[in-house]
GUSE-139948 format. One record per residue (C-alpha): residue number from 1; x, y, z. Coordinates in Angstrom, 3 decimals, padded with zeros to 6 digits. Each point is the difference from the previous one (the first is absolute). Layout:
<vovexs>
VOVEX|NUM|X|Y|Z $
...
</vovexs>
This chain:
<vovexs>
VOVEX|1|024.640|006.243|-010.705 $
VOVEX|2|-003.452|-000.491|001.557 $
VOVEX|3|000.406|002.007|003.199 $
VOVEX|4|-003.573|001.283|000.063 $
VOVEX|5|-001.643|-003.364|-000.659 $
VOVEX|6|-001.302|-002.099|002.887 $
VOVEX|7|-002.003|-003.228|000.134 $
VOVEX|8|-002.802|-001.798|001.767 $
VOVEX|9|-000.245|-003.782|000.245 $
VOVEX|10|-003.056|-002.183|000.473 $
VOVEX|11|-002.425|-002.341|-001.706 $
VOVEX|12|-002.947|001.639|-001.772 $
VOVEX|13|-003.345|-001.595|000.897 $
VOVEX|14|-000.443|-001.325|-003.541 $
VOVEX|15|003.208|-002.012|000.515 $
VOVEX|16|-000.945|-001.294|003.466 $
VOVEX|17|000.094|-003.615|-001.176 $
VOVEX|18|003.778|000.433|-000.493 $
VOVEX|19|000.587|000.936|003.658 $
VOVEX|20|001.613|-002.672|002.179 $
VOVEX|21|002.754|-000.256|002.620 $
VOVEX|22|002.742|000.213|-002.649 $
VOVEX|23|-001.484|003.141|-001.550 $
VOVEX|24|-000.428|001.521|003.456 $
VOVEX|25|003.669|-000.696|000.776 $
VOVEX|26|001.050|001.508|-003.334 $
VOVEX|27|-002.093|003.111|000.663 $
VOVEX|28|001.506|000.353|003.483 $
VOVEX|29|003.480|-000.114|-001.513 $
VOVEX|30|-000.890|002.528|-002.701 $
VOVEX|31|-001.639|002.271|002.577 $
VOVEX|32|003.289|000.342|001.862 $
VOVEX|33|001.533|001.902|-002.924 $
VOVEX|34|000.408|003.673|000.941 $
VOVEX|35|-001.866|001.127|-003.140 $
VOVEX|36|-003.128|-001.954|000.995 $
VOVEX|37|-002.201|002.507|001.798 $
VOVEX|38|-003.402|-001.727|000.122 $
VOVEX|39|-001.781|-003.335|-000.051 $
VOVEX|40|-002.498|-000.276|-002.813 $
VOVEX|41|-002.032|000.125|-002.094 $
VOVEX|42|-001.998|-002.362|002.195 $
VOVEX|43|-003.695|-000.262|000.714 $
VOVEX|44|-003.195|-001.383|-001.502 $
VOVEX|45|-001.375|-000.002|-003.534 $
VOVEX|46|-003.470|-001.454|-000.476 $
VOVEX|47|-000.434|001.559|-003.455 $
VOVEX|48|002.191|-002.298|-002.083 $
VOVEX|49|-000.997|-003.261|001.743 $
VOVEX|50|003.462|-001.500|-000.600 $
VOVEX|51|000.497|-001.283|003.554 $
VOVEX|52|-002.585|-001.157|002.524 $
VOVEX|53|-000.786|002.788|002.486 $
VOVEX|54|000.792|-002.248|002.975 $
VOVEX|55|003.489|-000.655|-001.382 $
VOVEX|56|000.530|003.703|-000.663 $
VOVEX|57|-000.972|000.833|003.587 $
VOVEX|58|002.455|-002.549|001.464 $
VOVEX|59|002.861|001.344|-002.123 $
VOVEX|60|-000.955|003.628|000.733 $
VOVEX|61|-000.080|-000.624|003.756 $
VOVEX|62|003.356|-001.809|-000.082 $
VOVEX|63|001.653|002.771|-001.993 $
VOVEX|64|-001.322|002.633|002.399 $
VOVEX|65|001.610|-001.935|002.842 $
VOVEX|66|003.304|-000.140|-001.876 $
VOVEX|67|-000.174|003.725|-000.745 $
VOVEX|68|-000.494|000.727|003.709 $
VOVEX|69|002.894|-002.296|000.923 $
VOVEX|70|002.240|001.798|-002.517 $
VOVEX|71|-001.391|003.453|000.948 $
VOVEX|72|-000.857|000.782|-003.627 $
VOVEX|73|-003.009|002.110|-000.957 $
VOVEX|74|-002.494|-001.798|-002.216 $
VOVEX|75|-001.439|000.772|-003.436 $
VOVEX|76|-003.563|-001.308|-000.060 $
VOVEX|77|-001.813|-001.166|-003.127 $
VOVEX|78|-003.783|-000.045|000.354 $
VOVEX|79|-002.360|-000.730|-002.855 $
VOVEX|80|-003.631|-000.855|000.703 $
VOVEX|81|001.030|-001.061|003.504 $
VOVEX|82|-000.322|003.135|002.156 $
VOVEX|83|-001.728|-001.606|002.990 $
VOVEX|84|002.390|-002.958|000.189 $
VOVEX|85|003.111|002.168|-000.468 $
VOVEX|86|-001.071|002.376|002.740 $
VOVEX|87|-000.924|-002.833|002.382 $
VOVEX|88|003.390|-001.594|-000.614 $
VOVEX|89|001.857|003.278|000.507 $
VOVEX|90|-001.955|000.694|003.194 $
VOVEX|91|000.977|-003.403|001.415 $
VOVEX|92|003.604|000.589|-001.024 $
VOVEX|93|000.420|003.469|001.547 $
VOVEX|94|-001.647|-001.320|003.181 $
VOVEX|95|002.260|-003.084|000.149 $
VOVEX|96|002.831|-000.610|002.434 $
VOVEX|97|002.420|-000.493|-002.898 $
VOVEX|98|-000.785|003.463|-001.343 $
VOVEX|99|000.100|001.621|003.447 $
VOVEX|100|003.480|-001.469|000.593 $
VOVEX|101|001.286|001.199|-003.372 $
VOVEX|102|001.892|003.262|-000.484 $
VOVEX|103|-002.461|000.498|-002.854 $
VOVEX|104|-002.698|000.817|002.575 $
VOVEX|105|002.027|003.038|001.048 $
VOVEX|106|000.675|001.305|-003.506 $
VOVEX|107|-001.783|003.012|-001.423 $
VOVEX|108|-001.607|-002.121|-002.742 $
VOVEX|109|-000.994|-003.663|000.010 $
VOVEX|110|-000.565|-000.332|-003.717 $
VOVEX|111|-001.972|001.048|-003.032 $
VOVEX|112|-003.351|-001.062|-001.388 $
VOVEX|113|000.995|-000.181|-003.652 $
VOVEX|114|-002.434|001.216|-002.688 $
VOVEX|115|-002.513|000.951|002.676 $
VOVEX|116|-003.600|-000.570|-001.049 $
VOVEX|117|-001.762|-000.091|003.343 $
VOVEX|118|-002.297|002.504|001.655 $
VOVEX|119|000.549|002.667|002.654 $
VOVEX|120|-000.692|-002.441|002.868 $
VOVEX|121|002.694|-002.328|-001.344 $
VOVEX|122|002.400|002.936|-000.363 $
VOVEX|123|-000.640|001.066|003.598 $
VOVEX|124|000.711|-003.531|001.265 $
VOVEX|125|003.227|-000.068|-002.018 $
VOVEX|126|001.079|003.364|001.413 $
VOVEX|127|-000.545|-001.367|003.506 $
VOVEX|128|002.440|-002.806|-000.787 $
VOVEX|129|002.587|002.465|-001.403 $
VOVEX|130|-000.535|-000.878|-003.654 $
VOVEX|131|000.238|002.330|-002.957 $
VOVEX|132|-002.272|-000.289|-003.022 $
VOVEX|133|001.288|-000.032|-003.551 $
VOVEX|134|-001.824|001.169|-003.074 $
VOVEX|135|000.952|-000.642|-003.594 $
VOVEX|136|-001.497|000.060|-003.457 $
VOVEX|137|-003.573|-000.901|001.021 $
VOVEX|138|-000.435|003.397|001.664 $
VOVEX|139|000.112|001.473|-003.535 $
VOVEX|140|-002.622|-002.349|-001.481 $
VOVEX|141|-003.199|001.802|-000.955 $
VOVEX|142|-002.153|-002.830|001.389 $
VOVEX|143|001.698|000.057|003.450 $
VOVEX|144|-002.663|002.286|001.496 $
VOVEX|145|000.197|-001.465|003.516 $
VOVEX|146|003.776|000.389|000.057 $
VOVEX|147|-000.303|003.585|-001.267 $
VOVEX|148|-002.386|000.781|002.863 $
VOVEX|149|002.218|-001.739|002.564 $
VOVEX|150|003.360|001.576|-000.824 $
VOVEX|151|-000.743|003.494|001.403 $
VOVEX|152|-000.923|-001.653|003.320 $
VOVEX|153|003.324|-001.865|000.326 $
VOVEX|154|002.821|001.247|002.181 $
VOVEX|155|002.726|001.586|-002.111 $
VOVEX|156|002.655|-000.982|002.543 $
VOVEX|157|-000.939|-003.654|-000.586 $
VOVEX|158|-000.251|000.052|-003.787 $
VOVEX|159|002.446|-001.558|-002.422 $
VOVEX|160|-000.125|000.269|-003.782 $
VOVEX|161|001.196|-003.004|-001.978 $
VOVEX|162|000.316|-001.183|-003.565 $
VOVEX|163|-000.339|-003.766|000.578 $
VOVEX|164|001.872|-000.346|-003.285 $
VOVEX|165|-000.683|-001.702|-002.329 $
VOVEX|166|-003.635|-000.120|001.189 $
VOVEX|167|-002.721|002.518|000.894 $
VOVEX|168|000.919|002.462|-002.722 $
VOVEX|169|-001.711|003.370|000.508 $
VOVEX|170|-002.511|001.576|-002.354 $
VOVEX|171|000.398|000.878|-002.889 $
VOVEX|172|002.632|-002.723|-000.469 $
VOVEX|173|-002.080|-002.812|001.524 $
VOVEX|174|000.535|-003.289|-001.823 $
VOVEX|175|003.657|000.742|-000.692 $
VOVEX|176|003.034|-001.030|002.029 $
VOVEX|177|000.442|002.208|003.060 $
VOVEX|178|003.475|001.434|000.505 $
VOVEX|179|001.314|001.706|003.131 $
</vovexs>
């Protein structure tokens, strides 16, 4: 009935306080399902201030390790944390765990969800075999920097997303986003 629907599993950074050994074990079990194709949405979110950044970083690093062990590409959430996300990803792709993973040999390592970085960040991500996703914010009239950046991005590394029910595009901003 849902043949074209697949899933990702992971703990969002704003729920990092819920991550423990039991949750990790549950996620590992869920990740073994054949319809689970990625590990995420994981990362760092310094905008909402719901979880201490240090705690978010520990949980993010652990989940990256698990993703490498399970050879699942990652979906990265990054909000107001570009430098820390990129430093963490750099350490991960340079780690022995990642190098030993079949994930290191795949065409794509993961996706930087709702990309809001700059060209330098995009270039680093490309070097680590990431794709960049864009959603509703690219249509916002006040997103001038994003408008200027998009033509410089590699089309072969670009993904369009809805992020439903969030990030509704203009002119429907403020309403529920539907795929």
